[in-house]
C-alpha positions, 0 to 999 in steps of 0.5 A: 849773596845772590843763590841760584835754583839748587839745580844750578849746582853741583851734588854735595861731594861726600866721601868717608874716612876709609877706616870708619869701616874698620880693617877689610880686604881691600876688595870689601872696603872699596865695595862698601865705599861704592855701596854708599855712593861715596866719591872719595876717602880720607885713607889712613893706610897704617890703619886700614890695612895694617898687615900691609904697612906694619910701620912706616918703614914698610912704606914704599912707592910700591905700596902707594901705587898698589893702593892708589891703583886699587882705588883709581879702578874702583872710580875713588879719589883718596882726597886726604891721605891721613897721617896721624902723628904728634907732630909736637910729641915732648920726647925729640925722638918720637917728635923726629919720628913723628915728622919722618912719618909724615914727610914719607907720606908726602913723598909718596903722595902722588903715588897714592894719586893724593895731593893732600897729607892731613894730620892734627897737631897733637900734644905736648903731653899725654892727653889733655893738658893745660900746657897745649894753651901755652905760647910755647906749645903754639911756637912748637907747632909752627916750627913742626908745620914749617918743616912739613911745608918745606918738605911738601914744596919740594914734592908737590903736594899739601899739608893739611893741618886740622884744628881741635880743641884741647890741641895746641891749635884749638880755635879758627883764629889760631889755624888763621895765625898759623897761615900768616906765620906760613905763607905758603899755598902748600899749607891747607886747612881741614876744616872740622867744625865739630872740632872747635866746640867746647862746653865753653863756647858751645853756646855761641856755636853760630858764631864759632862757626861763622868764624871758622868760615870768614877766617880761613874761607879759601885756604879750606881744602876739605870739610870733615863732617861730624856731629857733636852734643853736650852731655853733662857739661862734656863734648860728645861726639856723634854721626851727623844728624845725632847732635847739636851741630847746625850744618846749614852754614857749613853746607852753604858755604860748601855749595854757593862758596866752594861748590865741588869741594870735598866733604868727609864724614868722620866718626860715624859708624856704618850702622849710621851712614845711611842715615847721616848721608841722607840728612846731609843731602837733605839739608844741602838741597835746602839751603 
């Protein structure tokens, strides 16, 4: 790939998960986001504003417009509307409630000013279970995501699915398989390379990251940016720059192959934000 001087390329567009600041009054949250120079957020409104949205039934177009307008006035885009639900919960009632919650977020995405509603796939059991690695678990993901995408197509919204270890969708090849099973542009990928790492593949980190970028390519809508380290045989999530993840191929992809793509800082306490931002921006300039 022929690389022109860095000055020819846009700056790194960094955002943050709003709830990583904790539960704050709206104006204070907006001020914190702007203080760090973030241009966009991933907003899980029930996590950031539990009093305003105590349950999904309380989520209305008025709620969505209230928060959407506030972020717009502040010049902050809601890139991802976060909807943390278990779309393959083993209990059919809980699974139906999860899909209803996601559908409500899709219907209101435009009022929030977001085009993408994101989630991981969840688990067929409580916490870690080997049952997540079965064909049946993957098929349950396909059924659920197909329902979600059908709803997204009706409302002109996009479903963002994030792969992660210990979930049925735990690798880039499986994410690619899902895209092929549901051939709709209303289904996109939220890429988090730290989520793809395990004690078994950490030594092949470069291969895992390269595979994800190659297989998922232009179906990646957003990039989550967090780090990890291997501690006593277990993956521990840490802020960018504090672990073992080589961000250079990820940032190179963002800079040269997908200029202007949004990156979202994740799992980074405010005490580490300034250092992590500086670290990522410096690497971005170097690649």
